N, C-alpha and C positions, 0 to 999 in steps of 0.2 A: 523485522529480521526473519530470514527464512528458517525452516525447521532444522536444516543441517547446521546452520551457524549457531542456533540456540543449543543444540546438542553438544557442539564443540565447546561453547561457553560453559556449560554445566560440567563438562569433564575437566576443563583447564582452570576454571576459576572457583574460588571458595564461596562466591556470592551467587544467590539465585538469579537466573535470567528469565525474562518474560517479555511479552509484547502486548500490543493493543490490537484493536480490530482493524481489518483491511478495508480499503475502498470498496472492494467487491461485495463485502457483506452488506454495506449500506445500500448498494445498488440493487440488491435482491429484494428489497422492500419497496412497496409502491410509493412510500413517502419517507423522507429523512427522519421525520418525527417518529414514525413507526419503528424504524431501525434503532434509533437511540433509546426508545422506550423498551424495546425488546432486550437490549443489552442491560439497561438499568434494572429491569425486573428479574433478570436471570442471575446476576451476580450481586453479592452483598457489598462488595467493594469493587468498583469498576472504573476503567479508563475509557474514553471515547475519542474518535477521530473527528476533527472539525472541518477539514478542507476538502471533503469529497466534492462538494458543490461550491459553497461560499462560506468563508469563515465568519463574517459578520452575522449572517443569518443563523448559522449553526450554533454559535455560542449563545445567542438569545434562546434558541430552542433547547439547548442542553441545560441551561439554567432552569427553565420552566419544568423540564422533565425531571431534573434532579430534585427540585423542591417537591414535586408531586410524589415521586417514588419514595423519597426519604420519609415523607409524612405517612404514606400508606404501608410501606414495607420496611423502613429503616435502612435501606440500602444507601451507600455513600459514594458520591462521585470523588474519586481520589485524584484523577488527573485527566487532562485533555491533551491531545497531540496535534501538532501542526506539522504538515509534511510539504516541504519545498515552498517556493514562493518567497515573498519578502518576510522572512522569519522574524526579524527584529521588529518591524512595524506591526506585524500580526500579533506577536507576543505581547506588545504593549497594549494593544486594543483589547485582547482577551483578558489580560491581567486586570485592566481597569473595569471590565464588565464583571469579572468574578468578584473583585473586591466590592463593587457597588452592590452586588447581590449577597454580601456578607459570606462569601465563600473563599476566605483567605487561605484556608488549608488546602484547597484544590491546586495541585501542581500543574505546571505547563511543561510538556515534553516536546522536543523538536526532532525531526528526522528528515531524510531525503538526500542520499548520497553525501552525507556529511563526512568530513575528514578533520584532521587536527588543525588545519588552517582556517576552515570556515567556523569551527567551534571556537578557536581563539579569537577570531574577529567578532563573533557574537558576544563573547565574554568581555572583551575590551570595550564594547559598546554598552555594557551593562544591561543587555537585553534580559527581561525577567523570565528566563528559561531555567527550569530546575534540573532538567536532565536531557541527555542527548541519546538518540537511538542510532547506533552506527552498525550498518550491516554490509552494504555493498563495498565500502572501502576496506573492509577486513578481508574480503575474499577475492575481489576483482579490482582492476584499475578502472575508475569511473571517469566519465568524460567531463571533467571540471577544468577550469583554467589552472588550478593548482595541481591537478593530477590528470592530465589528458590521456586519451588513448583507449578508452573503454566505452561501454554503453550501459547506462543505468536503466532500470525498468520499474514500472508501477503495476501492481496487480489490480486490473480493472475487469469488470464483468461485461462481456459482449453477447453472451448466449447462455440461456438457462434451460435445463432439461428437467421436466417433472418426472415423478416416479413412474408414471404411465408411458413415458417416452416422448411426451409432447414437448417440442422445443419452442422457446420464445426468444427472439433477438432482443438485446438490451442496448440502449444508447444512453450515454451520460452527456448531458448538456450543461456545461459550466464554462465560465470565462477562461479562455486560453487552454482548456482541457477537454474539449468535446471529443468523444470517441466514435468510431465507426462500428455499427452493430453487425451481428452475424458471425458465424463460424468461418474461420479463415484457413487458407493454405498458403505456404510460402514456397516459391520456386526459384531455383538458381538458373540463370540464363548463361549458357556457354561455359567457358572456363573463366570463372570469376568475372564475367561480363556485367553482372548486376543481379539483384534479387527483385522479385515481383510478389506482392501480396494480393491475393484474390479471394473472393468469396468461395466457400467450399464447393458450391455447385457450378462454378464457372469452369470452362474447359481450360486446361493448362496451355501455355504458349508452346509452339513447336520447338523441340530441342531442349526443353527445360527439365530440371531435375527437382523432384519433390523433396523438401528438406525436413518437414515435420514428421515425427515418429511418435507413436503411442508409448509413453513411459510409465504412466500409472493408469490402471484400469480397475474400476470398482474398488478403489482404495488400496490396491496392491501393485507393487512394482512389477512390470512385465519383464520376465527373464530375458536377458540378452539385449534389453532396450538401450542400455548405456554403451555407446561406442568407446573403443580405446582412445587414449589421449592422442595417439598419432593420427587417428581419423578425425578427431575434433579439430586438430590443427589444419587439416586439409580443407575443412569446411568453413573455418573461421575467417 
């Protein structure tokens, strides 16, 4: 869930709201094991994300990391999260692996443009899922068969900048989810004729309009960066 939606939940609901790690955090480490180990050693009770690359490999790694860190530091793996894909099949595989490792108390969470219809279907199938993360369908219409008309998004890392300003393109190689590395620009061609995504250093097409704007800089919101709703409608 995004920060804005978490804040809304905290104001509107009497229950605490929280989230798990994003795909982008895992991508910033040279190896998935390093990323999971960093999370496990940082928090005494922690959840992790399984499907940045491959669920079957990740759950095996997570279990090994959880055993190691629990013995050394007493930190506890409270939950694992599945995001998109075949959630029912993946949850059964993960539950079986956790139970075989005597981690019966570790819960399974699911997310990924979920709405009331997909959650009901998973519940009717008795999928071993303990909780659902709902974000996109609270704030926007997502592009699902049950709720068409919008565009879901996943936070992936494609470029990383060191403190000294050195930039490194990042690529994620995974089944059905490989990303394109490098900083991008988005241009609109003509009057809603189409949009083009290019690398930042590529020259824009003739007659195109640059769409991306800086909204957050050095952790602070840039004044005047958010356009009025009337202008958003014109660009959408």
